[in-house]
PDB file of N, CA, C and O in Angstrom:
ATOM      1  N   UNK A   1       0.861  -1.172   0.000  1.00  0.00           N
ATOM      2  CA  UNK A   1       0.000   0.000   0.000  1.00  0.00           C
ATOM      3  C   UNK A   1       0.904   1.230   0.000  1.00  0.00           C
ATOM      4  O   UNK A   1       1.654   1.460   0.949  1.00  0.00           O
ATOM      5  N   UNK A   2       0.825   2.018  -1.077  1.00  0.00           N
ATOM      6  CA  UNK A   2       1.685   3.189  -1.143  1.00  0.00           C
ATOM      7  C   UNK A   2       1.019   4.391  -0.459  1.00  0.00           C
ATOM      8  O   UNK A   2      -0.115   4.301   0.011  1.00  0.00           O
ATOM      9  N   UNK A   3       1.738   5.504  -0.412  1.00  0.00           N
ATOM     10  CA  UNK A   3       1.260   6.662   0.353  1.00  0.00           C
ATOM     11  C   UNK A   3       0.039   7.313  -0.297  1.00  0.00           C
ATOM     12  O   UNK A   3      -0.799   7.884   0.401  1.00  0.00           O
ATOM     13  N   UNK A   4      -0.070   7.233  -1.629  1.00  0.00           N
ATOM     14  CA  UNK A   4      -1.223   7.848  -2.284  1.00  0.00           C
ATOM     15  C   UNK A   4      -2.516   7.097  -1.988  1.00  0.00           C
ATOM     16  O   UNK A   4      -3.551   7.722  -1.760  1.00  0.00           O
ATOM     17  N   UNK A   5      -2.474   5.806  -1.987  1.00  0.00           N
ATOM     18  CA  UNK A   5      -3.682   5.042  -1.692  1.00  0.00           C
ATOM     19  C   UNK A   5      -4.039   5.161  -0.212  1.00  0.00           C
ATOM     20  O   UNK A   5      -5.219   5.194   0.139  1.00  0.00           O
ATOM     21  N   UNK A   6      -3.038   5.224   0.650  1.00  0.00           N
ATOM     22  CA  UNK A   6      -3.302   5.421   2.080  1.00  0.00           C
ATOM     23  C   UNK A   6      -3.931   6.783   2.324  1.00  0.00           C
ATOM     24  O   UNK A   6      -4.851   6.898   3.134  1.00  0.00           O
ATOM     25  N   UNK A   7      -3.449   7.824   1.638  1.00  0.00           N
ATOM     26  CA  UNK A   7      -4.020   9.159   1.785  1.00  0.00           C
ATOM     27  C   UNK A   7      -5.451   9.196   1.246  1.00  0.00           C
ATOM     28  O   UNK A   7      -6.309   9.853   1.834  1.00  0.00           O
ATOM     29  N   UNK A   8      -5.715   8.516   0.160  1.00  0.00           N
ATOM     30  CA  UNK A   8      -7.077   8.450  -0.382  1.00  0.00           C
ATOM     31  C   UNK A   8      -8.027   7.754   0.570  1.00  0.00           C
ATOM     32  O   UNK A   8      -9.156   8.203   0.765  1.00  0.00           O
ATOM     33  N   UNK A   9      -7.574   6.655   1.167  1.00  0.00           N
ATOM     34  CA  UNK A   9      -8.397   5.932   2.132  1.00  0.00           C
ATOM     35  C   UNK A   9      -8.651   6.785   3.364  1.00  0.00           C
ATOM     36  O   UNK A   9      -9.783   6.847   3.843  1.00  0.00           O
ATOM     37  N   UNK A  10      -7.638   7.435   3.881  1.00  0.00           N
ATOM     38  CA  UNK A  10      -7.795   8.300   5.043  1.00  0.00           C
ATOM     39  C   UNK A  10      -8.712   9.483   4.719  1.00  0.00           C
ATOM     40  O   UNK A  10      -9.533   9.862   5.554  1.00  0.00           O
ATOM     41  N   UNK A  11      -8.593  10.068   3.538  1.00  0.00           N
ATOM     42  CA  UNK A  11      -9.463  11.164   3.118  1.00  0.00           C
ATOM     43  C   UNK A  11     -10.909  10.729   3.010  1.00  0.00           C
ATOM     44  O   UNK A  11     -11.807  11.484   3.383  1.00  0.00           O
ATOM     45  N   UNK A  12     -11.153   9.535   2.512  1.00  0.00           N
ATOM     46  CA  UNK A  12     -12.520   9.020   2.403  1.00  0.00           C
ATOM     47  C   UNK A  12     -13.122   8.792   3.782  1.00  0.00           C
ATOM     48  O   UNK A  12     -14.305   9.059   3.990  1.00  0.00           O
ATOM     49  N   UNK A  13     -12.332   8.307   4.715  1.00  0.00           N
ATOM     50  CA  UNK A  13     -12.829   8.079   6.079  1.00  0.00           C
ATOM     51  C   UNK A  13     -13.171   9.410   6.736  1.00  0.00           C
ATOM     52  O   UNK A  13     -14.223   9.541   7.363  1.00  0.00           O
ATOM     53  N   UNK A  14     -12.291  10.394   6.596  1.00  0.00           N
ATOM     54  CA  UNK A  14     -12.543  11.709   7.192  1.00  0.00           C
ATOM     55  C   UNK A  14     -13.768  12.350   6.559  1.00  0.00           C
ATOM     56  O   UNK A  14     -14.590  12.925   7.272  1.00  0.00           O
ATOM     57  N   UNK A  15     -13.911  12.269   5.256  1.00  0.00           N
ATOM     58  CA  UNK A  15     -15.053  12.863   4.566  1.00  0.00           C
ATOM     59  C   UNK A  15     -16.357  12.207   4.996  1.00  0.00           C
ATOM     60  O   UNK A  15     -17.363  12.894   5.170  1.00  0.00           O
ATOM     61  N   UNK A  16     -16.355  10.893   5.170  1.00  0.00           N
ATOM     62  CA  UNK A  16     -17.580  10.219   5.590  1.00  0.00           C
ATOM     63  C   UNK A  16     -17.950  10.588   7.019  1.00  0.00           C
ATOM     64  O   UNK A  16     -19.132  10.736   7.330  1.00  0.00           O
ATOM     65  N   UNK A  17     -16.961  10.740   7.893  1.00  0.00           N
ATOM     66  CA  UNK A  17     -17.245  11.151   9.268  1.00  0.00           C
ATOM     67  C   UNK A  17     -17.821  12.564   9.284  1.00  0.00           C
ATOM     68  O   UNK A  17     -18.768  12.835  10.021  1.00  0.00           O
ATOM     69  N   UNK A  18     -17.264  13.458   8.485  1.00  0.00           N
ATOM     70  CA  UNK A  18     -17.770  14.832   8.417  1.00  0.00           C
ATOM     71  C   UNK A  18     -19.206  14.849   7.906  1.00  0.00           C
ATOM     72  O   UNK A  18     -20.034  15.587   8.439  1.00  0.00           O
ATOM     73  N   UNK A  19     -19.519  14.060   6.895  1.00  0.00           N
ATOM     74  CA  UNK A  19     -20.882  14.016   6.365  1.00  0.00           C
ATOM     75  C   UNK A  19     -21.869  13.463   7.385  1.00  0.00           C
ATOM     76  O   UNK A  19     -22.985  13.972   7.495  1.00  0.00           O
ATOM     77  N   UNK A  20     -21.488  12.443   8.124  1.00  0.00           N
ATOM     78  CA  UNK A  20     -22.373  11.870   9.141  1.00  0.00           C
ATOM     79  C   UNK A  20     -22.648  12.891  10.241  1.00  0.00           C
ATOM     80  O   UNK A  20     -23.786  13.026  10.689  1.00  0.00           O
ATOM     81  N   UNK A  21     -21.617  13.607  10.677  1.00  0.00           N
ATOM     82  CA  UNK A  21     -21.797  14.621  11.716  1.00  0.00           C
ATOM     83  C   UNK A  21     -22.670  15.759  11.200  1.00  0.00           C
ATOM     84  O   UNK A  21     -23.519  16.264  11.934  1.00  0.00           O
ATOM     85  N   UNK A  22     -22.475  16.171   9.952  1.00  0.00           N
ATOM     86  CA  UNK A  22     -23.269  17.257   9.378  1.00  0.00           C
ATOM     87  C   UNK A  22     -24.745  16.885   9.304  1.00  0.00           C
ATOM     88  O   UNK A  22     -25.600  17.715   9.612  1.00  0.00           O
ATOM     89  N   UNK A  23     -25.059  15.671   8.907  1.00  0.00           N
ATOM     90  CA  UNK A  23     -26.456  15.244   8.822  1.00  0.00           C
ATOM     91  C   UNK A  23     -27.039  15.065  10.210  1.00  0.00           C
ATOM     92  O   UNK A  23     -28.220  15.344  10.416  1.00  0.00           O
ATOM     93  N   UNK A  24     -26.245  14.607  11.168  1.00  0.00           N
ATOM     94  CA  UNK A  24     -26.750  14.383  12.518  1.00  0.00           C
ATOM     95  C   UNK A  24     -27.083  15.688  13.223  1.00  0.00           C
ATOM     96  O   UNK A  24     -28.067  15.756  13.959  1.00  0.00           O
ATOM     97  N   UNK A  25     -26.282  16.726  13.012  1.00  0.00           N
ATOM     98  CA  UNK A  25     -26.500  17.984  13.714  1.00  0.00           C
ATOM     99  C   UNK A  25     -27.411  18.954  12.988  1.00  0.00           C
ATOM    100  O   UNK A  25     -27.913  19.884  13.619  1.00  0.00           O
ATOM    101  N   UNK A  26     -27.645  18.792  11.727  1.00  0.00           N
ATOM    102  CA  UNK A  26     -28.549  19.701  11.036  1.00  0.00           C
ATOM    103  C   UNK A  26     -28.699  19.346   9.590  1.00  0.00           C
ATOM    104  O   UNK A  26     -27.798  19.598   8.790  1.00  0.00           O
ATOM    105  N   UNK A  27     -29.833  18.757   9.231  1.00  0.00           N
ATOM    106  CA  UNK A  27     -30.051  18.432   7.827  1.00  0.00           C
ATOM    107  C   UNK A  27     -30.046  19.689   6.970  1.00  0.00           C
ATOM    108  O   UNK A  27     -30.384  20.772   7.446  1.00  0.00           O
ATOM    109  N   UNK A  28     -29.672  19.547   5.734  1.00  0.00           N
ATOM    110  CA  UNK A  28     -29.566  20.671   4.821  1.00  0.00           C
ATOM    111  C   UNK A  28     -30.964  21.057   4.340  1.00  0.00           C
ATOM    112  O   UNK A  28     -31.757  20.191   3.972  1.00  0.00           O
ATOM    113  N   UNK A  29     -31.265  22.351   4.342  1.00  0.00           N
ATOM    114  CA  UNK A  29     -32.542  22.857   3.833  1.00  0.00           C
ATOM    115  C   UNK A  29     -33.703  22.529   4.756  1.00  0.00           C
ATOM    116  O   UNK A  29     -33.549  22.515   5.977  1.00  0.00           O
ATOM    117  N   UNK A  30     -34.867  22.266   4.169  1.00  0.00           N
ATOM    118  CA  UNK A  30     -36.072  21.986   4.943  1.00  0.00           C
ATOM    119  C   UNK A  30     -36.236  20.505   5.241  1.00  0.00           C
ATOM    120  O   UNK A  30     -37.203  20.116   5.896  1.00  0.00           O
ATOM    121  N   UNK A  31     -35.327  19.683   4.784  1.00  0.00           N
ATOM    122  CA  UNK A  31     -35.430  18.251   5.006  1.00  0.00           C
ATOM    123  C   UNK A  31     -35.348  17.937   6.494  1.00  0.00           C
ATOM    124  O   UNK A  31     -34.349  18.258   7.139  1.00  0.00           O
ATOM    125  N   UNK A  32     -36.369  17.323   7.037  1.00  0.00           N
ATOM    126  CA  UNK A  32     -36.360  16.924   8.434  1.00  0.00           C
ATOM    127  C   UNK A  32     -36.769  18.017   9.393  1.00  0.00           C
ATOM    128  O   UNK A  32     -36.766  17.793  10.603  1.00  0.00           O
ATOM    129  N   UNK A  33     -37.121  19.192   8.901  1.00  0.00           N
ATOM    130  CA  UNK A  33     -37.526  20.280   9.780  1.00  0.00           C
ATOM    131  C   UNK A  33     -39.022  20.496   9.645  1.00  0.00           C
ATOM    132  O   UNK A  33     -39.554  20.436   8.537  1.00  0.00           O
ATOM    133  N   UNK A  34     -39.707  20.745  10.742  1.00  0.00           N
ATOM    134  CA  UNK A  34     -41.140  20.999  10.628  1.00  0.00           C
ATOM    135  C   UNK A  34     -41.407  22.339   9.957  1.00  0.00           C
ATOM    136  O   UNK A  34     -40.607  23.268  10.062  1.00  0.00           O
ATOM    137  N   UNK A  35     -42.532  22.427   9.272  1.00  0.00           N
ATOM    138  CA  UNK A  35     -42.891  23.672   8.596  1.00  0.00           C
ATOM    139  C   UNK A  35     -43.282  24.710   9.636  1.00  0.00           C
ATOM    140  O   UNK A  35     -43.962  24.399  10.614  1.00  0.00           O
ATOM    141  N   UNK A  36     -42.849  25.943   9.416  1.00  0.00           N
ATOM    142  CA  UNK A  36     -43.166  27.015  10.348  1.00  0.00           C
ATOM    143  C   UNK A  36     -44.560  27.548  10.034  1.00  0.00           C
ATOM    144  O   UNK A  36     -44.843  27.879   8.882  1.00  0.00           O
ATOM    145  N   UNK A  37     -45.427  27.635  11.024  1.00  0.00           N
ATOM    146  CA  UNK A  37     -46.764  28.177  10.753  1.00  0.00           C
ATOM    147  C   UNK A  37     -46.692  29.673  10.505  1.00  0.00           C
ATOM    148  O   UNK A  37     -45.912  30.392  11.129  1.00  0.00           O
ATOM    149  N   UNK A  38     -47.517  30.118   9.588  1.00  0.00           N
ATOM    150  CA  UNK A  38     -47.560  31.543   9.274  1.00  0.00           C
ATOM    151  C   UNK A  38     -48.374  32.244  10.358  1.00  0.00           C
ATOM    152  O   UNK A  38     -49.547  31.929  10.562  1.00  0.00           O
ATOM    153  N   UNK A  39     -47.766  33.169  11.032  1.00  0.00           N
ATOM    154  CA  UNK A  39     -48.469  33.893  12.078  1.00  0.00           C
ATOM    155  C   UNK A  39     -48.443  35.374  11.764  1.00  0.00           C
ATOM    156  O   UNK A  39     -47.430  35.922  11.328  1.00  0.00           O
ATOM    157  N   UNK A  40     -49.578  36.005  11.994  1.00  0.00           N
ATOM    158  CA  UNK A  40     -49.687  37.439  11.753  1.00  0.00           C
ATOM    159  C   UNK A  40     -49.745  38.116  13.110  1.00  0.00           C
ATOM    160  O   UNK A  40     -50.654  37.870  13.903  1.00  0.00           O
ATOM    161  N   UNK A  41     -48.779  38.958  13.366  1.00  0.00           N
ATOM    162  CA  UNK A  41     -48.724  39.656  14.639  1.00  0.00           C
ATOM    163  C   UNK A  41     -49.052  41.115  14.409  1.00  0.00           C
ATOM    164  O   UNK A  41     -48.489  41.768  13.530  1.00  0.00           O
ATOM    165  N   UNK A  42     -49.974  41.615  15.217  1.00  0.00           N
ATOM    166  CA  UNK A  42     -50.300  43.025  15.125  1.00  0.00           C
ATOM    167  C   UNK A  42     -49.708  43.710  16.334  1.00  0.00           C
ATOM    168  O   UNK A  42     -49.968  43.324  17.474  1.00  0.00           O
ATOM    169  N   UNK A  43     -48.922  44.717  16.078  1.00  0.00           N
ATOM    170  CA  UNK A  43     -48.290  45.452  17.159  1.00  0.00           C
ATOM    171  C   UNK A  43     -48.849  46.865  17.174  1.00  0.00           C
ATOM    172  O   UNK A  43     -49.637  47.242  16.308  1.00  0.00           O
ATOM    173  N   UNK A  44     -48.441  47.626  18.147  1.00  0.00           N
ATOM    174  CA  UNK A  44     -48.887  49.007  18.264  1.00  0.00           C
ATOM    175  C   UNK A  44     -48.407  49.796  17.050  1.00  0.00           C
ATOM    176  O   UNK A  44     -47.346  49.500  16.500  1.00  0.00           O
ATOM    177  N   UNK A  45     -49.178  50.797  16.627  1.00  0.00           N
ATOM    178  CA  UNK A  45     -48.731  51.579  15.472  1.00  0.00           C
ATOM    179  C   UNK A  45     -47.396  52.255  15.753  1.00  0.00           C
ATOM    180  O   UNK A  45     -47.139  52.729  16.860  1.00  0.00           O
ATOM    181  N   UNK A  46     -46.573  52.289  14.749  1.00  0.00           N
ATOM    182  CA  UNK A  46     -45.231  52.836  14.885  1.00  0.00           C
ATOM    183  C   UNK A  46     -45.294  54.349  14.735  1.00  0.00           C
ATOM    184  O   UNK A  46     -45.874  54.863  13.779  1.00  0.00           O
ATOM    185  N   UNK A  47     -44.695  55.058  15.686  1.00  0.00           N
ATOM    186  CA  UNK A  47     -44.654  56.511  15.617  1.00  0.00           C
ATOM    187  C   UNK A  47     -43.624  56.921  14.571  1.00  0.00           C
ATOM    188  O   UNK A  47     -42.532  56.354  14.522  1.00  0.00           O
ATOM    189  N   UNK A  48     -43.962  57.902  13.731  1.00  0.00           N
ATOM    190  CA  UNK A  48     -42.969  58.333  12.739  1.00  0.00           C
ATOM    191  C   UNK A  48     -41.787  59.016  13.417  1.00  0.00           C
ATOM    192  O   UNK A  48     -41.941  59.756  14.389  1.00  0.00           O
ATOM    193  N   UNK A  49     -40.634  58.750  12.887  1.00  0.00           N
ATOM    194  CA  UNK A  49     -39.407  59.319  13.438  1.00  0.00           C
ATOM    195  C   UNK A  49     -39.238  60.719  12.851  1.00  0.00           C
ATOM    196  O   UNK A  49     -39.317  60.884  11.633  1.00  0.00           O
ATOM    197  N   UNK A  50     -39.007  61.731  13.691  1.00  0.00           N
ATOM    198  CA  UNK A  50     -38.831  63.075  13.141  1.00  0.00           C
ATOM    199  C   UNK A  50     -37.577  63.126  12.269  1.00  0.00           C
ATOM    200  O   UNK A  50     -36.555  62.513  12.576  1.00  0.00           O
ATOM    201  N   UNK A  51     -37.689  63.867  11.187  1.00  0.00           N
ATOM    202  CA  UNK A  51     -36.580  63.952  10.242  1.00  0.00           C
ATOM    203  C   UNK A  51     -35.443  64.766  10.841  1.00  0.00           C
ATOM    204  O   UNK A  51     -35.673  65.739  11.559  1.00  0.00           O
ATOM    205  N   UNK A  52     -34.238  64.367  10.545  1.00  0.00           N
ATOM    206  CA  UNK A  52     -33.059  65.085  11.021  1.00  0.00           C
ATOM    207  C   UNK A  52     -32.945  66.393  10.245  1.00  0.00           C
ATOM    208  O   UNK A  52     -33.335  66.453   9.079  1.00  0.00           O
ATOM    209  N   UNK A  53     -32.415  67.439  10.874  1.00  0.00           N
ATOM    210  CA  UNK A  53     -32.261  68.699  10.140  1.00  0.00           C
ATOM    211  C   UNK A  53     -31.272  68.533   8.986  1.00  0.00           C
ATOM    212  O   UNK A  53     -30.378  67.688   9.025  1.00  0.00           O
ATOM    213  N   UNK A  54     -31.459  69.356   7.970  1.00  0.00           N
ATOM    214  CA  UNK A  54     -30.607  69.272   6.792  1.00  0.00           C
ATOM    215  C   UNK A  54     -29.173  69.613   7.176  1.00  0.00           C
ATOM    216  O   UNK A  54     -28.949  70.527   7.970  1.00  0.00           O
ATOM    217  N   UNK A  55     -28.206  68.898   6.630  1.00  0.00           N
ATOM    218  CA  UNK A  55     -26.811  69.195   6.957  1.00  0.00           C
ATOM    219  C   UNK A  55     -26.407  70.569   6.416  1.00  0.00           C
ATOM    220  O   UNK A  55     -26.779  70.961   5.310  1.00  0.00           O
ATOM    221  N   UNK A  56     -25.662  71.258   7.205  1.00  0.00           N
ATOM    222  CA  UNK A  56     -25.204  72.583   6.796  1.00  0.00           C
ATOM    223  C   UNK A  56     -23.771  72.483   6.303  1.00  0.00           C
ATOM    224  O   UNK A  56     -23.095  71.475   6.512  1.00  0.00           O
ATOM    225  N   UNK A  57     -23.323  73.532   5.653  1.00  0.00           N
ATOM    226  CA  UNK A  57     -21.980  73.552   5.094  1.00  0.00           C
ATOM    227  C   UNK A  57     -20.913  73.652   6.174  1.00  0.00           C
ATOM    228  O   UNK A  57     -21.230  73.818   7.352  1.00  0.00           O
ATOM    229  N   UNK A  58     -19.657  73.551   5.776  1.00  0.00           N
ATOM    230  CA  UNK A  58     -18.573  73.618   6.759  1.00  0.00           C
ATOM    231  C   UNK A  58     -18.451  75.028   7.362  1.00  0.00           C
ATOM    232  O   UNK A  58     -18.715  76.032   6.701  1.00  0.00           O
ATOM    233  N   UNK A  59     -18.052  75.065   8.609  1.00  0.00           N
ATOM    234  CA  UNK A  59     -17.842  76.349   9.303  1.00  0.00           C
ATOM    235  C   UNK A  59     -16.359  76.682   9.241  1.00  0.00           C
ATOM    236  O   UNK A  59     -15.516  75.896   9.674  1.00  0.00           O
ATOM    237  N   UNK A  60     -16.048  77.857   8.696  1.00  0.00           N
ATOM    238  CA  UNK A  60     -14.654  78.266   8.572  1.00  0.00           C
ATOM    239  C   UNK A  60     -14.379  79.242   9.708  1.00  0.00           C
ATOM    240  O   UNK A  60     -14.938  80.338   9.746  1.00  0.00           O
ATOM    241  N   UNK A  61     -13.521  78.839  10.622  1.00  0.00           N
ATOM    242  CA  UNK A  61     -13.224  79.667  11.778  1.00  0.00           C
ATOM    243  C   UNK A  61     -12.129  80.679  11.465  1.00  0.00           C
ATOM    244  O   UNK A  61     -12.210  81.831  11.891  1.00  0.00           O
ATOM    245  N   UNK A  62     -11.134  80.270  10.745  1.00  0.00           N
ATOM    246  CA  UNK A  62     -10.033  81.187  10.409  1.00  0.00           C
ATOM    247  C   UNK A  62      -9.830  81.214   8.904  1.00  0.00           C
ATOM    248  O   UNK A  62      -9.867  80.174   8.245  1.00  0.00           O
ATOM    249  N   UNK A  63      -9.622  82.367   8.380  1.00  0.00           N
ATOM    250  CA  UNK A  63      -9.395  82.503   6.946  1.00  0.00           C
ATOM    251  C   UNK A  63      -7.903  82.642   6.722  1.00  0.00           C
ATOM    252  O   UNK A  63      -7.287  83.545   7.289  1.00  0.00           O
ATOM    253  N   UNK A  64      -7.300  81.783   5.919  1.00  0.00           N
ATOM    254  CA  UNK A  64      -5.859  81.913   5.692  1.00  0.00           C
ATOM    255  C   UNK A  64      -5.535  83.159   4.863  1.00  0.00           C
ATOM    256  O   UNK A  64      -6.316  83.565   4.003  1.00  0.00           O
ATOM    257  N   UNK A  65      -4.384  83.753   5.132  1.00  0.00           N
ATOM    258  CA  UNK A  65      -3.964  84.978   4.405  1.00  0.00           C
ATOM    259  C   UNK A  65      -3.291  84.626   3.107  1.00  0.00           C
ATOM    260  O   UNK A  65      -2.873  85.516   2.366  1.00  0.00           O
TER     261      UNK A  65
END
């Protein structure tokens, strides 16, 4: 058994362990997950946020000579 075949075998074992752990801890997408019920929540009306004042130009304190 040369080093390339040993590395391939070790890589296959590691990849299979990673896939088993990934499926055990969380299936991909919606597979195995219950559907979320659609719920409509009514909250208090949102108060409008007052608009910020318009930005003014730069203030020049000293005028260079």
